[in-house]
C-alpha positions in Angstrom: 8.5 -41.3 -29.8 9.8 -37.7 -30.0 7.5 -34.7 -30.1 8.6 -32.2 -32.8 10.1 -29.0 -31.4 7.6 -26.9 -33.3 4.7 -28.4 -31.3 6.4 -27.8 -28.1 7.2 -24.2 -29.0 3.6 -23.6 -30.1 2.5 -25.0 -26.7 4.9 -22.7 -25.0 3.6 -19.7 -26.9 0.0 -20.6 -26.1 0.8 -20.9 -22.4 2.7 -17.6 -22.4 -0.1 -15.7 -24.1 -2.8 -17.3 -21.8 -0.7 -16.1 -18.9 -0.3 -12.5 -20.4 -4.1 -12.4 -21.1 -4.9 -13.6 -17.6 -2.5 -11.1 -16.1 -4.1 -8.1 -17.8 -7.7 -9.2 -17.5 -8.1 -10.6 -14.0 -8.7 -8.6 -10.9 -7.8 -11.2 -8.3 -4.4 -11.5 -6.8 -4.4 -15.3 -6.9 -5.4 -15.2 -10.6 -2.5 -12.9 -11.2 -0.1 -15.3 -9.4 -1.4 -18.2 -11.5 -1.0 -16.2 -14.7 2.6 -15.4 -13.8 3.3 -19.0 -13.1 1.9 -19.9 -16.6 4.3 -17.5 -18.2 7.3 -18.8 -16.2 6.4 -22.4 -17.1 6.3 -21.4 -20.8 9.8 -20.0 -20.5 11.0 -23.2 -18.8 9.5 -25.3 -21.7 11.5 -23.0 -24.1 14.7 -23.6 -22.2 14.3 -27.4 -22.4 13.2 -27.4 -26.1 16.0 -25.2 -27.3 18.5 -27.2 -25.3 17.3 -30.5 -26.8 17.3 -29.0 -30.3 20.5 -26.9 -30.3 22.8 -28.8 -27.9 21.4 -32.3 -27.1 24.6 -33.5 -25.4 24.7 -30.6 -22.9 22.4 -29.8 -20.0 22.4 -26.0 -19.8 18.8 -25.6 -20.8 17.6 -28.2 -18.3 19.6 -26.6 -15.6 18.1 -23.2 -16.4 14.7 -24.8 -16.3 15.4 -26.3 -12.8 16.7 -22.9 -11.6 13.6 -21.2 -13.1 11.3 -23.7 -11.2 13.2 -23.0 -8.0 12.8 -19.2 -8.5 9.1 -19.7 -9.3 8.6 -21.7 -6.1 10.3 -19.0 -4.0 8.3 -16.3 -5.8 5.0 -18.2 -5.2 5.8 -18.7 -1.5 6.4 -14.9 -1.0 3.4 -14.0 -3.1 1.1 -16.2 -1.2 2.4 -14.8 2.1 1.7 -11.3 0.8 -1.8 -12.3 -0.4 -2.6 -13.8 3.0 -1.4 -10.6 4.7 -3.5 -8.5 2.4 -6.6 -10.7 3.0 -6.1 -10.4 6.8 -6.0 -6.6 6.6 -8.6 -5.9 3.9 -10.7 -9.0 3.9 -10.5 -9.1 0.1 -7.9 -10.1 -2.5 -9.2 -7.9 -5.3 -6.8 -5.4 -6.8 -9.2 -2.4 -6.5 -9.1 -2.7 -2.7 -5.3 -2.4 -2.7 -5.4 1.4 -3.0 -6.2 1.4 0.8 -2.7 0.2 1.5 -1.2 3.5 0.3 -2.4 5.4 3.4 
């Protein structure tokens, strides 16, 4: 059973726009990180779908997806380390409190 490419692209677009909406409306660092991950996952879905549709015998899209997952994992590890450091210093992870770091 194959899922049509249109359905997967619609899913990807919905995930991407949920991530964009969450990124601009949330005021919590962890929520921003989750929104960024949603956007990156939408891009990975697009890589896999376009690879299966345009060049089904080649694996470039899947390799880009794996590379994107690796980059997302590294980005998440660094972001969580920064969030933990911010929480230790400010006892909060809200964005409005980050102005104290400028001094």
